[in-house]
mmCIF entry with sequence, helices, sheets and N, C-alpha, C, O atoms, coordinates in Angstrom:
data_MODEL
# 
_entry.id   MODEL 
# 
_entity.id                         1 
_entity.type                       polymer 
_entity.pdbx_number_of_molecules   1 
# 
_entity_poly.entity_id                      1 
_entity_poly.type                           'polypeptide(L)' 
_entity_poly.nstd_linkage                   no 
_entity_poly.nstd_monomer                   no 
_entity_poly.pdbx_seq_one_letter_code       
;(UNK)(UNK)(UNK)(UNK)(UNK)(UNK)(UNK)(UNK)(UNK)(UNK)(UNK)(UNK)(UNK)(UNK)(UNK)(UNK)
(UNK)(UNK)(UNK)(UNK)(UNK)(UNK)(UNK)(UNK)(UNK)(UNK)(UNK)(UNK)(UNK)(UNK)(UNK)(UNK)
(UNK)(UNK)(UNK)(UNK)(UNK)(UNK)(UNK)(UNK)(UNK)(UNK)(UNK)(UNK)(UNK)(UNK)(UNK)(UNK)
(UNK)(UNK)(UNK)(UNK)(UNK)
;
_entity_poly.pdbx_seq_one_letter_code_can   XXXXXXXXXXXXXXXXXXXXXXXXXXXXXXXXXXXXXXXXXXXXXXXXXXXXX 
_entity_poly.pdbx_strand_id                 A 
# 
loop_
_entity_poly_seq.entity_id 
_entity_poly_seq.num 
_entity_poly_seq.mon_id 
_entity_poly_seq.hetero 
1 1  UNK n 
1 2  UNK n 
1 3  UNK n 
1 4  UNK n 
1 5  UNK n 
1 6  UNK n 
1 7  UNK n 
1 8  UNK n 
1 9  UNK n 
1 10 UNK n 
1 11 UNK n 
1 12 UNK n 
1 13 UNK n 
1 14 UNK n 
1 15 UNK n 
1 16 UNK n 
1 17 UNK n 
1 18 UNK n 
1 19 UNK n 
1 20 UNK n 
1 21 UNK n 
1 22 UNK n 
1 23 UNK n 
1 24 UNK n 
1 25 UNK n 
1 26 UNK n 
1 27 UNK n 
1 28 UNK n 
1 29 UNK n 
1 30 UNK n 
1 31 UNK n 
1 32 UNK n 
1 33 UNK n 
1 34 UNK n 
1 35 UNK n 
1 36 UNK n 
1 37 UNK n 
1 38 UNK n 
1 39 UNK n 
1 40 UNK n 
1 41 UNK n 
1 42 UNK n 
1 43 UNK n 
1 44 UNK n 
1 45 UNK n 
1 46 UNK n 
1 47 UNK n 
1 48 UNK n 
1 49 UNK n 
1 50 UNK n 
1 51 UNK n 
1 52 UNK n 
1 53 UNK n 
# 
_struct_asym.id          A 
_struct_asym.entity_id   1 
# 
loop_
_struct_conf.conf_type_id 
_struct_conf.id 
_struct_conf.pdbx_PDB_helix_id 
_struct_conf.beg_label_comp_id 
_struct_conf.beg_label_asym_id 
_struct_conf.beg_label_seq_id 
_struct_conf.pdbx_beg_PDB_ins_code 
_struct_conf.end_label_comp_id 
_struct_conf.end_label_asym_id 
_struct_conf.end_label_seq_id 
_struct_conf.pdbx_end_PDB_ins_code 
_struct_conf.beg_auth_comp_id 
_struct_conf.beg_auth_asym_id 
_struct_conf.beg_auth_seq_id 
_struct_conf.end_auth_comp_id 
_struct_conf.end_auth_asym_id 
_struct_conf.end_auth_seq_id 
_struct_conf.pdbx_PDB_helix_class 
_struct_conf.details 
_struct_conf.pdbx_PDB_helix_length 
HELX_P HELX_P1 AA1 UNK A 3  ? UNK A 6  ? UNK A 3  UNK A 6  1 ? 4  
HELX_P HELX_P2 AA2 UNK A 8  ? UNK A 17 ? UNK A 8  UNK A 17 1 ? 10 
HELX_P HELX_P3 AA3 UNK A 22 ? UNK A 25 ? UNK A 22 UNK A 25 5 ? 4  
HELX_P HELX_P4 AA4 UNK A 33 ? UNK A 38 ? UNK A 33 UNK A 38 1 ? 6  
HELX_P HELX_P5 AA5 UNK A 41 ? UNK A 44 ? UNK A 41 UNK A 44 5 ? 4  
HELX_P HELX_P6 AA6 UNK A 49 ? UNK A 51 ? UNK A 49 UNK A 51 5 ? 3  
# 
_struct_conf_type.id          HELX_P 
_struct_conf_type.criteria    ? 
_struct_conf_type.reference   ? 
# 
loop_
_atom_site.group_PDB 
_atom_site.id 
_atom_site.type_symbol 
_atom_site.label_atom_id 
_atom_site.label_alt_id 
_atom_site.label_comp_id 
_atom_site.label_asym_id 
_atom_site.label_entity_id 
_atom_site.label_seq_id 
_atom_site.pdbx_PDB_ins_code 
_atom_site.Cartn_x 
_atom_site.Cartn_y 
_atom_site.Cartn_z 
_atom_site.occupancy 
_atom_site.B_iso_or_equiv 
_atom_site.pdbx_formal_charge 
_atom_site.auth_seq_id 
_atom_site.auth_comp_id 
_atom_site.auth_asym_id 
_atom_site.auth_atom_id 
_atom_site.pdbx_PDB_model_num 
ATOM 1   N N  . UNK A 1 1  ? 21.828 15.485 27.265  1.00 0.00 ? 1  UNK A N  1 
ATOM 2   C CA . UNK A 1 1  ? 22.163 14.092 27.131  1.00 0.00 ? 1  UNK A CA 1 
ATOM 3   C C  . UNK A 1 1  ? 20.925 13.250 26.813  1.00 0.00 ? 1  UNK A C  1 
ATOM 4   O O  . UNK A 1 1  ? 21.047 12.185 26.208  1.00 0.00 ? 1  UNK A O  1 
ATOM 5   N N  . UNK A 1 2  ? 19.750 13.705 27.207  1.00 0.00 ? 2  UNK A N  1 
ATOM 6   C CA . UNK A 1 2  ? 18.525 12.940 26.996  1.00 0.00 ? 2  UNK A CA 1 
ATOM 7   C C  . UNK A 1 2  ? 17.829 13.302 25.685  1.00 0.00 ? 2  UNK A C  1 
ATOM 8   O O  . UNK A 1 2  ? 16.674 12.924 25.486  1.00 0.00 ? 2  UNK A O  1 
ATOM 9   N N  . UNK A 1 3  ? 18.511 14.033 24.776  1.00 0.00 ? 3  UNK A N  1 
ATOM 10  C CA . UNK A 1 3  ? 17.869 14.462 23.538  1.00 0.00 ? 3  UNK A CA 1 
ATOM 11  C C  . UNK A 1 3  ? 17.390 13.280 22.707  1.00 0.00 ? 3  UNK A C  1 
ATOM 12  O O  . UNK A 1 3  ? 16.388 13.405 22.003  1.00 0.00 ? 3  UNK A O  1 
ATOM 13  N N  . UNK A 1 4  ? 18.063 12.146 22.761  1.00 0.00 ? 4  UNK A N  1 
ATOM 14  C CA . UNK A 1 4  ? 17.669 10.983 21.965  1.00 0.00 ? 4  UNK A CA 1 
ATOM 15  C C  . UNK A 1 4  ? 16.295 10.474 22.379  1.00 0.00 ? 4  UNK A C  1 
ATOM 16  O O  . UNK A 1 4  ? 15.598 9.833  21.592  1.00 0.00 ? 4  UNK A O  1 
ATOM 17  N N  . UNK A 1 5  ? 15.909 10.762 23.622  1.00 0.00 ? 5  UNK A N  1 
ATOM 18  C CA . UNK A 1 5  ? 14.611 10.276 24.096  1.00 0.00 ? 5  UNK A CA 1 
ATOM 19  C C  . UNK A 1 5  ? 13.448 11.008 23.430  1.00 0.00 ? 5  UNK A C  1 
ATOM 20  O O  . UNK A 1 5  ? 12.342 10.473 23.356  1.00 0.00 ? 5  UNK A O  1 
ATOM 21  N N  . UNK A 1 6  ? 13.685 12.209 22.951  1.00 0.00 ? 6  UNK A N  1 
ATOM 22  C CA . UNK A 1 6  ? 12.627 12.980 22.299  1.00 0.00 ? 6  UNK A CA 1 
ATOM 23  C C  . UNK A 1 6  ? 12.795 12.998 20.779  1.00 0.00 ? 6  UNK A C  1 
ATOM 24  O O  . UNK A 1 6  ? 11.995 13.618 20.078  1.00 0.00 ? 6  UNK A O  1 
ATOM 25  N N  . UNK A 1 7  ? 13.815 12.331 20.269  1.00 0.00 ? 7  UNK A N  1 
ATOM 26  C CA . UNK A 1 7  ? 14.062 12.281 18.836  1.00 0.00 ? 7  UNK A CA 1 
ATOM 27  C C  . UNK A 1 7  ? 12.970 11.446 18.156  1.00 0.00 ? 7  UNK A C  1 
ATOM 28  O O  . UNK A 1 7  ? 12.679 10.341 18.613  1.00 0.00 ? 7  UNK A O  1 
ATOM 29  N N  . UNK A 1 8  ? 12.357 11.950 17.070  1.00 0.00 ? 8  UNK A N  1 
ATOM 30  C CA . UNK A 1 8  ? 11.286 11.203 16.413  1.00 0.00 ? 8  UNK A CA 1 
ATOM 31  C C  . UNK A 1 8  ? 11.753 9.859  15.856  1.00 0.00 ? 8  UNK A C  1 
ATOM 32  O O  . UNK A 1 8  ? 10.965 8.915  15.795  1.00 0.00 ? 8  UNK A O  1 
ATOM 33  N N  . UNK A 1 9  ? 13.000 9.757  15.455  1.00 0.00 ? 9  UNK A N  1 
ATOM 34  C CA . UNK A 1 9  ? 13.517 8.483  14.951  1.00 0.00 ? 9  UNK A CA 1 
ATOM 35  C C  . UNK A 1 9  ? 13.536 7.441  16.055  1.00 0.00 ? 9  UNK A C  1 
ATOM 36  O O  . UNK A 1 9  ? 13.185 6.282  15.837  1.00 0.00 ? 9  UNK A O  1 
ATOM 37  N N  . UNK A 1 10 ? 13.947 7.862  17.233  1.00 0.00 ? 10 UNK A N  1 
ATOM 38  C CA . UNK A 1 10 ? 13.962 6.968  18.387  1.00 0.00 ? 10 UNK A CA 1 
ATOM 39  C C  . UNK A 1 10 ? 12.545 6.522  18.729  1.00 0.00 ? 10 UNK A C  1 
ATOM 40  O O  . UNK A 1 10 ? 12.320 5.359  19.062  1.00 0.00 ? 10 UNK A O  1 
ATOM 41  N N  . UNK A 1 11 ? 11.605 7.436  18.649  1.00 0.00 ? 11 UNK A N  1 
ATOM 42  C CA . UNK A 1 11 ? 10.203 7.102  18.936  1.00 0.00 ? 11 UNK A CA 1 
ATOM 43  C C  . UNK A 1 11 ? 9.670  6.099  17.920  1.00 0.00 ? 11 UNK A C  1 
ATOM 44  O O  . UNK A 1 11 ? 8.938  5.177  18.283  1.00 0.00 ? 11 UNK A O  1 
ATOM 45  N N  . UNK A 1 12 ? 10.035 6.274  16.636  1.00 0.00 ? 12 UNK A N  1 
ATOM 46  C CA . UNK A 1 12 ? 9.595  5.328  15.620  1.00 0.00 ? 12 UNK A CA 1 
ATOM 47  C C  . UNK A 1 12 ? 10.185 3.945  15.889  1.00 0.00 ? 12 UNK A C  1 
ATOM 48  O O  . UNK A 1 12 ? 9.479  2.940  15.803  1.00 0.00 ? 12 UNK A O  1 
ATOM 49  N N  . UNK A 1 13 ? 11.461 3.891  16.211  1.00 0.00 ? 13 UNK A N  1 
ATOM 50  C CA . UNK A 1 13 ? 12.107 2.604  16.499  1.00 0.00 ? 13 UNK A CA 1 
ATOM 51  C C  . UNK A 1 13 ? 11.455 1.909  17.692  1.00 0.00 ? 13 UNK A C  1 
ATOM 52  O O  . UNK A 1 13 ? 11.235 0.698  17.669  1.00 0.00 ? 13 UNK A O  1 
ATOM 53  N N  . UNK A 1 14 ? 11.148 2.681  18.732  1.00 0.00 ? 14 UNK A N  1 
ATOM 54  C CA . UNK A 1 14 ? 10.481 2.091  19.903  1.00 0.00 ? 14 UNK A CA 1 
ATOM 55  C C  . UNK A 1 14 ? 9.113  1.541  19.517  1.00 0.00 ? 14 UNK A C  1 
ATOM 56  O O  . UNK A 1 14 ? 8.723  0.463  19.966  1.00 0.00 ? 14 UNK A O  1 
ATOM 57  N N  . UNK A 1 15 ? 8.386  2.283  18.683  1.00 0.00 ? 15 UNK A N  1 
ATOM 58  C CA . UNK A 1 15 ? 7.057  1.833  18.249  1.00 0.00 ? 15 UNK A CA 1 
ATOM 59  C C  . UNK A 1 15 ? 7.166  0.530  17.448  1.00 0.00 ? 15 UNK A C  1 
ATOM 60  O O  . UNK A 1 15 ? 6.347  -0.373 17.613  1.00 0.00 ? 15 UNK A O  1 
ATOM 61  N N  . UNK A 1 16 ? 8.173  0.440  16.588  1.00 0.00 ? 16 UNK A N  1 
ATOM 62  C CA . UNK A 1 16 ? 8.358  -0.782 15.802  1.00 0.00 ? 16 UNK A CA 1 
ATOM 63  C C  . UNK A 1 16 ? 8.714  -1.962 16.695  1.00 0.00 ? 16 UNK A C  1 
ATOM 64  O O  . UNK A 1 16 ? 8.224  -3.072 16.487  1.00 0.00 ? 16 UNK A O  1 
ATOM 65  N N  . UNK A 1 17 ? 9.560  -1.727 17.682  1.00 0.00 ? 17 UNK A N  1 
ATOM 66  C CA . UNK A 1 17 ? 9.923  -2.790 18.628  1.00 0.00 ? 17 UNK A CA 1 
ATOM 67  C C  . UNK A 1 17 ? 8.691  -3.244 19.402  1.00 0.00 ? 17 UNK A C  1 
ATOM 68  O O  . UNK A 1 17 ? 8.550  -4.421 19.734  1.00 0.00 ? 17 UNK A O  1 
ATOM 69  N N  . UNK A 1 18 ? 7.809  -2.303 19.679  1.00 0.00 ? 18 UNK A N  1 
ATOM 70  C CA . UNK A 1 18 ? 6.586  -2.629 20.418  1.00 0.00 ? 18 UNK A CA 1 
ATOM 71  C C  . UNK A 1 18 ? 5.500  -3.243 19.536  1.00 0.00 ? 18 UNK A C  1 
ATOM 72  O O  . UNK A 1 18 ? 4.400  -3.522 20.014  1.00 0.00 ? 18 UNK A O  1 
ATOM 73  N N  . UNK A 1 19 ? 5.801  -3.454 18.251  1.00 0.00 ? 19 UNK A N  1 
ATOM 74  C CA . UNK A 1 19 ? 4.857  -4.149 17.378  1.00 0.00 ? 19 UNK A CA 1 
ATOM 75  C C  . UNK A 1 19 ? 4.126  -3.302 16.362  1.00 0.00 ? 19 UNK A C  1 
ATOM 76  O O  . UNK A 1 19 ? 3.239  -3.808 15.675  1.00 0.00 ? 19 UNK A O  1 
ATOM 77  N N  . UNK A 1 20 ? 4.466  -2.022 16.241  1.00 0.00 ? 20 UNK A N  1 
ATOM 78  C CA . UNK A 1 20 ? 3.788  -1.178 15.246  1.00 0.00 ? 20 UNK A CA 1 
ATOM 79  C C  . UNK A 1 20 ? 4.102  -1.685 13.843  1.00 0.00 ? 20 UNK A C  1 
ATOM 80  O O  . UNK A 1 20 ? 5.189  -2.202 13.588  1.00 0.00 ? 20 UNK A O  1 
ATOM 81  N N  . UNK A 1 21 ? 3.158  -1.533 12.955  1.00 0.00 ? 21 UNK A N  1 
ATOM 82  C CA . UNK A 1 21 ? 3.345  -1.907 11.550  1.00 0.00 ? 21 UNK A CA 1 
ATOM 83  C C  . UNK A 1 21 ? 4.046  -0.761 10.825  1.00 0.00 ? 21 UNK A C  1 
ATOM 84  O O  . UNK A 1 21 ? 3.805  0.410  11.116  1.00 0.00 ? 21 UNK A O  1 
ATOM 85  N N  . UNK A 1 22 ? 4.916  -1.112 9.879   1.00 0.00 ? 22 UNK A N  1 
ATOM 86  C CA . UNK A 1 22 ? 5.590  -0.083 9.086   1.00 0.00 ? 22 UNK A CA 1 
ATOM 87  C C  . UNK A 1 22 ? 4.574  0.809  8.373   1.00 0.00 ? 22 UNK A C  1 
ATOM 88  O O  . UNK A 1 22 ? 4.807  2.004  8.192   1.00 0.00 ? 22 UNK A O  1 
ATOM 89  N N  . UNK A 1 23 ? 3.459  0.225  7.974   1.00 0.00 ? 23 UNK A N  1 
ATOM 90  C CA . UNK A 1 23 ? 2.438  0.992  7.256   1.00 0.00 ? 23 UNK A CA 1 
ATOM 91  C C  . UNK A 1 23 ? 1.834  2.106  8.111   1.00 0.00 ? 23 UNK A C  1 
ATOM 92  O O  . UNK A 1 23 ? 1.237  3.042  7.579   1.00 0.00 ? 23 UNK A O  1 
ATOM 93  N N  . UNK A 1 24 ? 1.985  2.012  9.422   1.00 0.00 ? 24 UNK A N  1 
ATOM 94  C CA . UNK A 1 24 ? 1.434  3.063  10.288  1.00 0.00 ? 24 UNK A CA 1 
ATOM 95  C C  . UNK A 1 24 ? 2.201  4.377  10.154  1.00 0.00 ? 24 UNK A C  1 
ATOM 96  O O  . UNK A 1 24 ? 1.745  5.413  10.638  1.00 0.00 ? 24 UNK A O  1 
ATOM 97  N N  . UNK A 1 25 ? 3.356  4.341  9.504   1.00 0.00 ? 25 UNK A N  1 
ATOM 98  C CA . UNK A 1 25 ? 4.158  5.555  9.321   1.00 0.00 ? 25 UNK A CA 1 
ATOM 99  C C  . UNK A 1 25 ? 3.974  6.162  7.936   1.00 0.00 ? 25 UNK A C  1 
ATOM 100 O O  . UNK A 1 25 ? 4.649  7.132  7.591   1.00 0.00 ? 25 UNK A O  1 
ATOM 101 N N  . UNK A 1 26 ? 3.061  5.599  7.138   1.00 0.00 ? 26 UNK A N  1 
ATOM 102 C CA . UNK A 1 26 ? 2.802  6.112  5.795   1.00 0.00 ? 26 UNK A CA 1 
ATOM 103 C C  . UNK A 1 26 ? 2.285  7.543  5.869   1.00 0.00 ? 26 UNK A C  1 
ATOM 104 O O  . UNK A 1 26 ? 1.404  7.863  6.667   1.00 0.00 ? 26 UNK A O  1 
ATOM 105 N N  . UNK A 1 27 ? 2.846  8.386  5.028   1.00 0.00 ? 27 UNK A N  1 
ATOM 106 C CA . UNK A 1 27 ? 2.427  9.778  4.983   1.00 0.00 ? 27 UNK A CA 1 
ATOM 107 C C  . UNK A 1 27 ? 3.094  10.658 6.014   1.00 0.00 ? 27 UNK A C  1 
ATOM 108 O O  . UNK A 1 27 ? 2.895  11.873 6.007   1.00 0.00 ? 27 UNK A O  1 
ATOM 109 N N  . UNK A 1 28 ? 3.876  10.077 6.895   1.00 0.00 ? 28 UNK A N  1 
ATOM 110 C CA . UNK A 1 28 ? 4.572  10.858 7.918   1.00 0.00 ? 28 UNK A CA 1 
ATOM 111 C C  . UNK A 1 28 ? 5.995  11.198 7.504   1.00 0.00 ? 28 UNK A C  1 
ATOM 112 O O  . UNK A 1 28 ? 6.381  10.976 6.357   1.00 0.00 ? 28 UNK A O  1 
ATOM 113 N N  . UNK A 1 29 ? 6.768  11.730 8.425   1.00 0.00 ? 29 UNK A N  1 
ATOM 114 C CA . UNK A 1 29 ? 8.126  12.163 8.097   1.00 0.00 ? 29 UNK A CA 1 
ATOM 115 C C  . UNK A 1 29 ? 9.076  11.028 7.717   1.00 0.00 ? 29 UNK A C  1 
ATOM 116 O O  . UNK A 1 29 ? 10.150 11.287 7.175   1.00 0.00 ? 29 UNK A O  1 
ATOM 117 N N  . UNK A 1 30 ? 8.706  9.788  7.989   1.00 0.00 ? 30 UNK A N  1 
ATOM 118 C CA . UNK A 1 30 ? 9.575  8.660  7.653   1.00 0.00 ? 30 UNK A CA 1 
ATOM 119 C C  . UNK A 1 30 ? 9.160  7.960  6.365   1.00 0.00 ? 30 UNK A C  1 
ATOM 120 O O  . UNK A 1 30 ? 9.734  6.929  6.014   1.00 0.00 ? 30 UNK A O  1 
ATOM 121 N N  . UNK A 1 31 ? 8.188  8.495  5.666   1.00 0.00 ? 31 UNK A N  1 
ATOM 122 C CA . UNK A 1 31 ? 7.708  7.911  4.420   1.00 0.00 ? 31 UNK A CA 1 
ATOM 123 C C  . UNK A 1 31 ? 8.545  8.468  3.269   1.00 0.00 ? 31 UNK A C  1 
ATOM 124 O O  . UNK A 1 31 ? 8.401  9.634  2.901   1.00 0.00 ? 31 UNK A O  1 
ATOM 125 N N  . UNK A 1 32 ? 9.412  7.641  2.706   1.00 0.00 ? 32 UNK A N  1 
ATOM 126 C CA . UNK A 1 32 ? 10.329 8.096  1.664   1.00 0.00 ? 32 UNK A CA 1 
ATOM 127 C C  . UNK A 1 32 ? 9.814  7.811  0.262   1.00 0.00 ? 32 UNK A C  1 
ATOM 128 O O  . UNK A 1 32 ? 10.516 8.080  -0.713  1.00 0.00 ? 32 UNK A O  1 
ATOM 129 N N  . UNK A 1 33 ? 8.611  7.274  0.138   1.00 0.00 ? 33 UNK A N  1 
ATOM 130 C CA . UNK A 1 33 ? 8.109  6.898  -1.182  1.00 0.00 ? 33 UNK A CA 1 
ATOM 131 C C  . UNK A 1 33 ? 8.025  8.077  -2.142  1.00 0.00 ? 33 UNK A C  1 
ATOM 132 O O  . UNK A 1 33 ? 8.332  7.914  -3.323  1.00 0.00 ? 33 UNK A O  1 
ATOM 133 N N  . UNK A 1 34 ? 7.628  9.235  -1.687  1.00 0.00 ? 34 UNK A N  1 
ATOM 134 C CA . UNK A 1 34 ? 7.518  10.398 -2.574  1.00 0.00 ? 34 UNK A CA 1 
ATOM 135 C C  . UNK A 1 34 ? 8.891  10.815 -3.086  1.00 0.00 ? 34 UNK A C  1 
ATOM 136 O O  . UNK A 1 34 ? 9.026  11.176 -4.256  1.00 0.00 ? 34 UNK A O  1 
ATOM 137 N N  . UNK A 1 35 ? 9.885  10.774 -2.255  1.00 0.00 ? 35 UNK A N  1 
ATOM 138 C CA . UNK A 1 35 ? 11.247 11.132 -2.667  1.00 0.00 ? 35 UNK A CA 1 
ATOM 139 C C  . UNK A 1 35 ? 11.758 10.138 -3.698  1.00 0.00 ? 35 UNK A C  1 
ATOM 140 O O  . UNK A 1 35 ? 12.303 10.535 -4.728  1.00 0.00 ? 35 UNK A O  1 
ATOM 141 N N  . UNK A 1 36 ? 11.588 8.863  -3.433  1.00 0.00 ? 36 UNK A N  1 
ATOM 142 C CA . UNK A 1 36 ? 12.072 7.845  -4.358  1.00 0.00 ? 36 UNK A CA 1 
ATOM 143 C C  . UNK A 1 36 ? 11.322 7.872  -5.676  1.00 0.00 ? 36 UNK A C  1 
ATOM 144 O O  . UNK A 1 36 ? 11.919 7.651  -6.730  1.00 0.00 ? 36 UNK A O  1 
ATOM 145 N N  . UNK A 1 37 ? 10.044 8.135  -5.637  1.00 0.00 ? 37 UNK A N  1 
ATOM 146 C CA . UNK A 1 37 ? 9.250  8.171  -6.861  1.00 0.00 ? 37 UNK A CA 1 
ATOM 147 C C  . UNK A 1 37 ? 9.663  9.326  -7.761  1.00 0.00 ? 37 UNK A C  1 
ATOM 148 O O  . UNK A 1 37 ? 9.553  9.228  -8.983  1.00 0.00 ? 37 UNK A O  1 
ATOM 149 N N  . UNK A 1 38 ? 10.133 10.409 -7.178  1.00 0.00 ? 38 UNK A N  1 
ATOM 150 C CA . UNK A 1 38 ? 10.505 11.597 -7.938  1.00 0.00 ? 38 UNK A CA 1 
ATOM 151 C C  . UNK A 1 38 ? 11.971 11.558 -8.382  1.00 0.00 ? 38 UNK A C  1 
ATOM 152 O O  . UNK A 1 38 ? 12.388 12.405 -9.172  1.00 0.00 ? 38 UNK A O  1 
ATOM 153 N N  . UNK A 1 39 ? 12.738 10.624 -7.909  1.00 0.00 ? 39 UNK A N  1 
ATOM 154 C CA . UNK A 1 39 ? 14.161 10.562 -8.209  1.00 0.00 ? 39 UNK A CA 1 
ATOM 155 C C  . UNK A 1 39 ? 14.393 9.866  -9.555  1.00 0.00 ? 39 UNK A C  1 
ATOM 156 O O  . UNK A 1 39 ? 13.978 8.724  -9.754  1.00 0.00 ? 39 UNK A O  1 
ATOM 157 N N  . UNK A 1 40 ? 15.056 10.562 -10.466 1.00 0.00 ? 40 UNK A N  1 
ATOM 158 C CA . UNK A 1 40 ? 15.357 9.989  -11.769 1.00 0.00 ? 40 UNK A CA 1 
ATOM 159 C C  . UNK A 1 40 ? 16.452 8.921  -11.632 1.00 0.00 ? 40 UNK A C  1 
ATOM 160 O O  . UNK A 1 40 ? 17.338 9.065  -10.790 1.00 0.00 ? 40 UNK A O  1 
ATOM 161 N N  . UNK A 1 41 ? 16.409 7.861  -12.438 1.00 0.00 ? 41 UNK A N  1 
ATOM 162 C CA . UNK A 1 41 ? 17.420 6.797  -12.351 1.00 0.00 ? 41 UNK A CA 1 
ATOM 163 C C  . UNK A 1 41 ? 18.842 7.312  -12.468 1.00 0.00 ? 41 UNK A C  1 
ATOM 164 O O  . UNK A 1 41 ? 19.729 6.836  -11.759 1.00 0.00 ? 41 UNK A O  1 
ATOM 165 N N  . UNK A 1 42 ? 19.078 8.284  -13.356 1.00 0.00 ? 42 UNK A N  1 
ATOM 166 C CA . UNK A 1 42 ? 20.440 8.801  -13.514 1.00 0.00 ? 42 UNK A CA 1 
ATOM 167 C C  . UNK A 1 42 ? 20.916 9.567  -12.276 1.00 0.00 ? 42 UNK A C  1 
ATOM 168 O O  . UNK A 1 42 ? 22.121 9.722  -12.075 1.00 0.00 ? 42 UNK A O  1 
ATOM 169 N N  . UNK A 1 43 ? 20.001 10.037 -11.461 1.00 0.00 ? 43 UNK A N  1 
ATOM 170 C CA . UNK A 1 43 ? 20.391 10.745 -10.240 1.00 0.00 ? 43 UNK A CA 1 
ATOM 171 C C  . UNK A 1 43 ? 20.949 9.788  -9.196  1.00 0.00 ? 43 UNK A C  1 
ATOM 172 O O  . UNK A 1 43 ? 21.667 10.203 -8.286  1.00 0.00 ? 43 UNK A O  1 
ATOM 173 N N  . UNK A 1 44 ? 20.617 8.505  -9.327  1.00 0.00 ? 44 UNK A N  1 
ATOM 174 C CA . UNK A 1 44 ? 21.094 7.536  -8.341  1.00 0.00 ? 44 UNK A CA 1 
ATOM 175 C C  . UNK A 1 44 ? 22.527 7.099  -8.604  1.00 0.00 ? 44 UNK A C  1 
ATOM 176 O O  . UNK A 1 44 ? 23.160 6.516  -7.723  1.00 0.00 ? 44 UNK A O  1 
ATOM 177 N N  . UNK A 1 45 ? 23.053 7.367  -9.790  1.00 0.00 ? 45 UNK A N  1 
ATOM 178 C CA . UNK A 1 45 ? 24.442 7.030  -10.080 1.00 0.00 ? 45 UNK A CA 1 
ATOM 179 C C  . UNK A 1 45 ? 25.349 7.971  -9.289  1.00 0.00 ? 45 UNK A C  1 
ATOM 180 O O  . UNK A 1 45 ? 25.298 9.187  -9.474  1.00 0.00 ? 45 UNK A O  1 
ATOM 181 N N  . UNK A 1 46 ? 26.164 7.420  -8.426  1.00 0.00 ? 46 UNK A N  1 
ATOM 182 C CA . UNK A 1 46 ? 27.040 8.237  -7.592  1.00 0.00 ? 46 UNK A CA 1 
ATOM 183 C C  . UNK A 1 46 ? 26.299 8.978  -6.505  1.00 0.00 ? 46 UNK A C  1 
ATOM 184 O O  . UNK A 1 46 ? 26.794 9.989  -6.005  1.00 0.00 ? 46 UNK A O  1 
ATOM 185 N N  . UNK A 1 47 ? 25.140 8.511  -6.129  1.00 0.00 ? 47 UNK A N  1 
ATOM 186 C CA . UNK A 1 47 ? 24.273 9.160  -5.135  1.00 0.00 ? 47 UNK A CA 1 
ATOM 187 C C  . UNK A 1 47 ? 24.959 9.241  -3.779  1.00 0.00 ? 47 UNK A C  1 
ATOM 188 O O  . UNK A 1 47 ? 25.465 8.238  -3.274  1.00 0.00 ? 47 UNK A O  1 
ATOM 189 N N  . UNK A 1 48 ? 24.976 10.412 -3.198  1.00 0.00 ? 48 UNK A N  1 
ATOM 190 C CA . UNK A 1 48 ? 25.577 10.627 -1.888  1.00 0.00 ? 48 UNK A CA 1 
ATOM 191 C C  . UNK A 1 48 ? 24.489 10.987 -0.885  1.00 0.00 ? 48 UNK A C  1 
ATOM 192 O O  . UNK A 1 48 ? 23.848 12.030 -1.012  1.00 0.00 ? 48 UNK A O  1 
ATOM 193 N N  . UNK A 1 49 ? 24.279 10.140 0.099   1.00 0.00 ? 49 UNK A N  1 
ATOM 194 C CA . UNK A 1 49 ? 23.224 10.389 1.084   1.00 0.00 ? 49 UNK A CA 1 
ATOM 195 C C  . UNK A 1 49 ? 23.433 11.692 1.833   1.00 0.00 ? 49 UNK A C  1 
ATOM 196 O O  . UNK A 1 49 ? 22.456 12.334 2.219   1.00 0.00 ? 49 UNK A O  1 
ATOM 197 N N  . UNK A 1 50 ? 24.649 12.095 2.048   1.00 0.00 ? 50 UNK A N  1 
ATOM 198 C CA . UNK A 1 50 ? 24.928 13.327 2.768   1.00 0.00 ? 50 UNK A CA 1 
ATOM 199 C C  . UNK A 1 50 ? 24.458 14.571 2.042   1.00 0.00 ? 50 UNK A C  1 
ATOM 200 O O  . UNK A 1 50 ? 24.381 15.643 2.642   1.00 0.00 ? 50 UNK A O  1 
ATOM 201 N N  . UNK A 1 51 ? 24.141 14.449 0.756   1.00 0.00 ? 51 UNK A N  1 
ATOM 202 C CA . UNK A 1 51 ? 23.693 15.602 -0.018  1.00 0.00 ? 51 UNK A CA 1 
ATOM 203 C C  . UNK A 1 51 ? 22.170 15.721 -0.079  1.00 0.00 ? 51 UNK A C  1 
ATOM 204 O O  . UNK A 1 51 ? 21.650 16.668 -0.669  1.00 0.00 ? 51 UNK A O  1 
ATOM 205 N N  . UNK A 1 52 ? 21.459 14.784 0.515   1.00 0.00 ? 52 UNK A N  1 
ATOM 206 C CA . UNK A 1 52 ? 20.001 14.840 0.529   1.00 0.00 ? 52 UNK A CA 1 
ATOM 207 C C  . UNK A 1 52 ? 19.546 15.847 1.572   1.00 0.00 ? 52 UNK A C  1 
ATOM 208 O O  . UNK A 1 52 ? 19.951 15.763 2.732   1.00 0.00 ? 52 UNK A O  1 
ATOM 209 N N  . UNK A 1 53 ? 18.697 16.814 1.169   1.00 0.00 ? 53 UNK A N  1 
ATOM 210 C CA . UNK A 1 53 ? 18.256 17.828 2.156   1.00 0.00 ? 53 UNK A CA 1 
ATOM 211 C C  . UNK A 1 53 ? 17.373 17.225 3.230   1.00 0.00 ? 53 UNK A C  1 
ATOM 212 O O  . UNK A 1 53 ? 16.921 17.936 4.128   1.00 0.00 ? 53 UNK A O  1 
# 
């Protein structure tokens, strides 16, 4: 039941609430810039988030 307490997403949210800057997560698992930069415009047509690995 306490798995959410160790979830990295929960930890990131807590850090943001405590005043962390979004830039502090650059290069980590929550940095989506590399994925978005590599995504072709035509791939976004009909894009389904559930299909992202």
